[in-house]
C-alpha positions in Angstrom: -54.7 -158.1 49.9 -55.9 -154.5 49.3 -55.3 -153.6 45.7 -52.9 -150.6 45.0 -54.2 -148.2 42.2 -52.7 -145.3 40.5 -54.7 -142.7 38.4 -52.6 -140.7 36.0 -54.2 -137.7 34.3 -52.6 -137.6 30.9 -51.5 -134.4 29.3 -54.1 -134.6 26.4 -57.4 -133.3 26.2 -58.3 -135.6 23.3 -56.9 -138.8 22.2 -53.4 -138.3 20.7 -53.3 -141.4 18.5 -56.0 -141.7 16.0 -57.0 -144.4 13.6 -55.7 -144.8 10.1 -56.4 -141.5 8.2 -55.8 -139.3 11.2 -52.4 -138.3 9.9 -51.1 -137.2 6.7 -48.4 -140.0 6.6 -47.1 -143.1 8.3 -44.1 -141.2 9.7 -46.3 -138.6 11.3 -48.4 -141.5 12.8 -45.3 -143.3 14.0 -43.9 -140.2 15.8 -47.3 -139.6 17.6 -47.2 -143.4 18.8 -43.7 -142.8 19.9 -44.3 -139.6 21.6 -47.4 -141.0 23.4 -45.4 -143.9 24.5 -42.4 -141.8 25.9 -44.8 -139.6 27.8 -46.5 -142.5 29.4 -43.2 -144.0 30.5 -42.3 -140.8 32.1 -45.7 -140.2 33.8 -45.7 -143.8 35.2 -42.2 -143.3 36.6 -43.2 -140.0 38.1 -46.3 -141.7 39.7 -44.1 -144.3 41.3 -45.8 -147.4 40.0 -43.6 -150.4 41.2 -43.2 -153.8 39.3 -46.4 -155.6 39.8 -47.5 -159.3 39.3 -50.4 -158.4 37.3 -52.4 -155.2 36.6 -55.6 -153.7 35.2 -55.2 -150.7 32.8 -58.2 -148.6 32.2 -58.4 -145.6 29.9 -61.2 -143.0 30.6 -62.0 -140.0 28.5 -63.9 -137.5 30.5 -66.0 -135.0 28.2 -68.3 -132.1 28.9 -70.8 -132.7 26.3 -72.8 -135.4 24.6 -71.3 -135.1 21.2 -71.1 -138.6 19.7 -67.7 -140.2 20.0 -66.6 -143.6 19.1 -65.0 -145.4 22.0 -63.3 -147.8 19.5 -61.0 -144.9 18.6 -59.7 -144.7 22.2 -58.2 -148.1 21.8 -55.7 -146.7 19.4 -54.4 -144.3 22.2 -54.5 -147.2 24.8 -52.2 -149.3 22.8 -49.0 -147.2 23.2 -49.8 -146.5 26.7 -49.9 -150.2 27.7 -46.9 -150.8 25.6 -45.0 -148.1 27.7 -46.0 -149.9 30.8 -44.8 -153.3 29.7 -42.2 -152.4 27.1 -38.4 -153.0 27.1 -37.5 -149.8 25.2 -35.3 -147.2 27.3 -38.3 -144.7 27.6 -40.7 -147.4 28.9 -41.6 -148.1 32.6 -41.8 -151.9 32.7 -44.3 -152.6 35.5 -45.2 -156.2 34.3 -43.2 -158.4 31.8 -45.7 -158.2 29.1 -49.0 -156.6 27.9 -50.5 -159.9 27.3 -53.7 -161.1 29.1 -51.3 -163.2 31.6 -49.9 -160.0 32.9 -52.3 -157.1 32.0 -56.0 -156.8 31.7 -57.1 -154.1 29.2 -60.8 -153.6 29.2 -62.2 -151.3 26.4 -61.7 -147.6 27.2 -64.7 -145.6 28.3 -66.1 -142.1 27.6 -67.7 -140.6 30.6 -70.1 -137.3 30.5 -68.9 -134.7 33.1 -71.0 -131.6 32.4 -69.2 -128.2 32.8 -65.8 -129.9 33.3 -62.9 -129.7 30.8 -61.9 -132.8 28.6 -59.6 -134.9 30.4 -58.0 -138.3 29.9 -57.2 -140.6 32.8 -55.3 -143.8 32.9 -55.9 -146.0 35.9 -53.4 -148.9 36.8 -54.7 -151.3 39.5 -52.7 -154.2 40.8 -54.5 -157.5 40.6 -53.6 -160.7 42.4 -51.6 -163.1 40.2 -53.3 -166.0 38.8 -52.6 -169.2 40.9 -53.2 -172.7 39.8 -55.6 -174.8 41.6 
């Protein structure tokens, strides 16, 4: 079986969801998480990602310079993106039943240096075969 893959260029040049302290209050943080999740649900529907047995979700942030950035902070953005791909809210696009390891692999996000190119965030969803007992 050839694995299908979808790469979605996200509408943010920088991570939209930041760790604690990135917002003035919890309501602002909750709104940013909700907006990010809603955008991902729409983008996944537009990309035509079908229901899958299992998938791998990878977040890559392409940057034009070598300024020190902490990849751990990207995990705060990855969370609502994955929630939107496995959630049950009306705004979600449920491609797998849950975002647990049984259904979705979520490796640590990565930061890739691309000199001269604009900042860009890309989410790649790759179909992986179901786990079979043996």
